[in-house]
C-alpha positions as CSV (number, residue, x, y, z in Angstrom):
1,M,111.1,-33.6,-220.1
2,N,107.5,-34.7,-220.9
3,N,104.7,-36.2,-218.8
4,L,105.8,-34.6,-215.6
5,I,103.3,-34.8,-212.8
6,D,101.3,-31.5,-212.6
7,E,101.3,-31.1,-208.8
8,S,102.9,-28.5,-206.6
9,I,106.5,-28.9,-205.4
10,I,107.1,-26.9,-202.2
11,I,110.5,-25.5,-201.5
12,I,110.7,-24.6,-197.8
13,D,111.8,-21.0,-197.1
14,Y,113.2,-20.6,-193.7
15,G,115.8,-17.9,-194.4
16,V,118.7,-20.3,-195.1
17,G,120.3,-20.7,-198.6
18,N,119.6,-19.7,-202.2
19,L,116.2,-21.2,-202.9
20,G,116.0,-19.5,-206.3
21,S,118.6,-21.9,-207.9
22,V,116.6,-24.9,-206.7
23,A,113.4,-23.5,-208.1
24,N,115.1,-22.6,-211.4
25,M,116.5,-26.1,-211.9
26,L,113.0,-27.6,-211.2
27,K,111.4,-25.3,-213.7
28,K,114.2,-26.2,-216.2
29,I,113.3,-29.9,-216.1
30,G,109.7,-29.1,-216.6
31,A,108.1,-28.9,-213.1
32,R,105.0,-26.8,-213.6
33,N,104.0,-25.7,-210.1
34,V,107.0,-24.8,-208.0
35,I,106.2,-22.8,-204.8
36,I,108.7,-21.3,-202.4
37,S,106.9,-21.0,-199.0
38,S,107.3,-20.6,-195.2
39,D,103.6,-21.4,-194.6
40,A,103.6,-24.3,-192.2
41,D,100.0,-25.3,-193.1
42,K,100.8,-25.3,-196.8
43,I,103.9,-27.3,-196.2
44,E,102.1,-29.9,-194.1
45,A,99.4,-30.3,-196.8
46,S,101.8,-30.8,-199.6
47,K,102.8,-34.1,-201.3
48,K,106.3,-33.2,-202.4
49,V,108.6,-31.0,-200.3
50,L,112.2,-29.9,-200.6
51,L,114.3,-28.7,-197.6
52,P,117.4,-27.0,-199.0
53,G,119.9,-25.2,-196.8
54,V,123.4,-23.9,-196.2
55,G,125.0,-22.5,-193.0
56,S,125.0,-23.6,-189.4
57,F,122.9,-26.5,-187.9
58,D,121.6,-24.5,-184.9
59,Y,120.5,-21.5,-187.0
60,G,118.7,-23.7,-189.4
61,M,116.8,-25.6,-186.7
62,S,116.0,-22.4,-184.7
63,R,114.4,-21.0,-187.9
64,L,112.4,-24.1,-188.5
65,N,111.2,-24.2,-184.9
66,K,110.4,-20.5,-184.8
67,L,108.3,-20.7,-188.0
68,G,106.4,-23.8,-186.9
69,I,107.8,-25.7,-189.8
70,S,109.4,-28.4,-187.7
71,S,106.0,-29.8,-186.6
72,A,104.7,-29.4,-190.2
73,I,107.5,-31.5,-191.6
74,K,107.0,-34.2,-188.9
75,N,103.3,-34.4,-189.7
76,L,103.9,-34.4,-193.4
77,V,106.1,-37.5,-193.5
78,K,103.6,-39.5,-191.4
79,Q,101.6,-39.7,-194.7
80,D,102.7,-42.5,-197.0
81,D,101.9,-40.6,-200.1
82,T,104.3,-37.7,-199.4
83,L,107.9,-37.2,-200.3
84,L,110.4,-35.0,-198.4
85,M,114.0,-34.4,-199.6
86,G,116.6,-32.4,-197.6
87,I,119.6,-30.9,-199.5
88,C,123.0,-30.2,-197.9
89,L,122.2,-28.6,-194.5
90,G,118.6,-29.7,-195.0
91,M,119.8,-33.4,-195.1
92,Q,121.6,-32.9,-191.8
93,L,118.6,-31.2,-190.1
94,L,116.6,-34.4,-190.8
95,T,118.9,-36.3,-188.3
96,D,119.0,-36.2,-184.5
97,S,121.9,-33.8,-183.9
98,S,125.1,-32.2,-185.1
99,E,128.6,-31.8,-183.7
100,E,128.2,-28.2,-184.9
101,G,125.5,-27.2,-182.4
102,S,123.4,-28.1,-179.4
103,I,119.8,-27.8,-180.7
104,P,118.1,-31.2,-181.5
105,G,117.5,-32.0,-185.1
106,L,114.2,-33.1,-186.6
107,G,114.9,-36.7,-185.6
108,L,113.4,-38.3,-188.7
109,V,116.5,-40.3,-189.7
110,P,118.6,-41.8,-186.9
111,G,122.0,-40.4,-187.0
112,S,124.0,-37.2,-186.6
113,A,126.2,-34.8,-188.5
114,K,129.9,-34.9,-187.8
115,L,132.9,-32.7,-188.8
116,F,135.3,-34.1,-191.3
117,P,138.5,-35.2,-189.5
118,K,141.7,-33.5,-190.4
119,V,143.6,-35.4,-193.1
120,K,146.8,-34.2,-194.6
121,G,146.3,-32.9,-198.1
122,L,142.5,-32.7,-197.8
123,K,140.8,-29.3,-197.3
124,V,137.7,-28.8,-195.3
125,P,135.1,-27.9,-196.5
126,H,134.8,-30.6,-199.0
127,M,134.1,-28.5,-202.1
128,G,133.7,-29.5,-205.8
129,W,132.7,-32.4,-207.9
130,N,132.8,-36.0,-206.6
131,M,131.5,-39.4,-207.5
132,I,128.6,-41.2,-205.7
133,S,128.5,-45.0,-205.1
134,P,124.9,-46.4,-204.8
135,R,124.3,-48.8,-201.9
136,K,120.7,-49.7,-202.6
137,P,118.2,-49.3,-205.4
138,S,116.0,-46.1,-205.4
139,F,113.8,-44.3,-207.8
140,L,116.0,-41.2,-207.1
141,F,118.8,-42.5,-209.3
142,R,116.7,-44.1,-212.0
143,D,118.3,-43.6,-215.5
144,M,121.4,-42.2,-213.9
145,P,124.8,-43.0,-215.4
146,L,126.9,-45.5,-213.4
147,E,129.6,-42.9,-212.8
148,S,127.4,-40.0,-211.7
149,R,129.1,-36.9,-210.2
150,F,127.6,-34.2,-208.0
151,Y,128.7,-30.9,-206.6
152,F,129.5,-30.7,-202.9
153,V,130.1,-27.9,-200.4
154,H,130.2,-29.0,-196.8
155,S,132.3,-29.4,-193.7
156,Y,130.0,-31.9,-191.9
157,F,128.6,-35.2,-193.1
158,V,125.9,-37.5,-191.8
159,D,126.7,-40.7,-189.9
160,C,123.6,-42.9,-190.2
161,I,122.9,-45.3,-187.3
162,N,121.0,-47.7,-189.5
163,K,123.1,-48.7,-192.4
164,E,120.0,-49.8,-194.4
165,D,119.1,-46.1,-194.6
166,V,122.3,-45.4,-196.7
167,L,121.4,-44.7,-200.3
168,C,124.8,-43.8,-201.6
169,T,128.3,-43.0,-200.4
170,T,131.2,-40.8,-201.5
171,R,134.9,-40.9,-200.7
172,Y,136.7,-37.8,-199.4
173,G,139.6,-39.0,-197.2
174,E,137.1,-41.5,-195.8
175,E,133.8,-42.9,-197.1
176,F,130.8,-40.9,-196.0
177,V,127.0,-41.0,-196.6
178,S,126.2,-38.7,-199.5
179,S,122.5,-39.6,-199.6
180,F,120.1,-41.5,-197.5
181,Q,116.5,-42.8,-197.8
182,R,114.2,-43.9,-195.0
183,R,110.7,-44.6,-196.3
184,N,109.5,-41.3,-197.8
185,I,112.4,-39.3,-196.4
186,I,115.4,-38.5,-198.6
187,G,118.6,-36.6,-197.8
188,C,121.3,-35.5,-200.3
189,Q,124.5,-34.0,-199.0
190,F,125.4,-32.7,-202.5
191,H,123.7,-29.9,-204.4
192,P,121.5,-31.3,-207.3
193,E,120.8,-27.7,-208.4
194,K,124.5,-27.2,-209.1
195,S,125.1,-30.6,-210.6
196,H,124.1,-30.0,-214.2
197,R,122.7,-33.0,-216.1
198,F,123.1,-35.3,-213.1
199,G,121.1,-33.0,-210.9
200,M,118.5,-32.5,-213.6
201,Q,117.9,-36.2,-213.8
202,L,117.7,-36.5,-210.0
203,F,115.1,-33.7,-209.8
204,K,113.2,-35.2,-212.7
205,N,113.0,-38.5,-210.8
206,F,111.8,-36.7,-207.7
207,V,109.1,-34.8,-209.6
208,N,107.9,-37.9,-211.4
209,F,107.8,-40.1,-208.3
210,K,104.4,-41.9,-208.1
211,G,104.8,-43.9,-205.0
212,S,107.1,-46.9,-205.6
213,S,110.8,-47.0,-205.0
């Protein structure tokens, strides 16, 4: 819990999801300057930004567009010394589109969100604890147990066009992308803020990131 970088962590507030639980988890692991904000200028000027979210794709994107946050996010990730992480709906918004709606996504990671197919015996949404299987090394899972479990609540999953973007996968009927990383852009389909010690370690790695993967 010591030696955490003393810099601001912005949690984007666009009226979607419980941001307080994310902020509380960050503070619990020792982050000293957690800010919840919808200020596009402040978001664009930040170094570490979280985009949480629950709910529908179109509503989330319409809010980001209306508040001017979409452009701020796109400008933010052009800088090599920044880090952006989308959580749940936030991860899906980083892609091109979703089967759930018609509004284009942020288009930062090639791919789209798709509805889980109907499989006998499996309920949709996918809800509860599940394992992740890492597909490439990343600072995000540093010091994480081999059998790490995270908490999921979602009906849609991301289908990445470029398989090299896939950070880890999870099986629920079929194997799906549960996290991706493309340069300084990360997406997590699971909820780290609800994942106890596994989520705490992931957030600690995010906060302590110094520029190398």
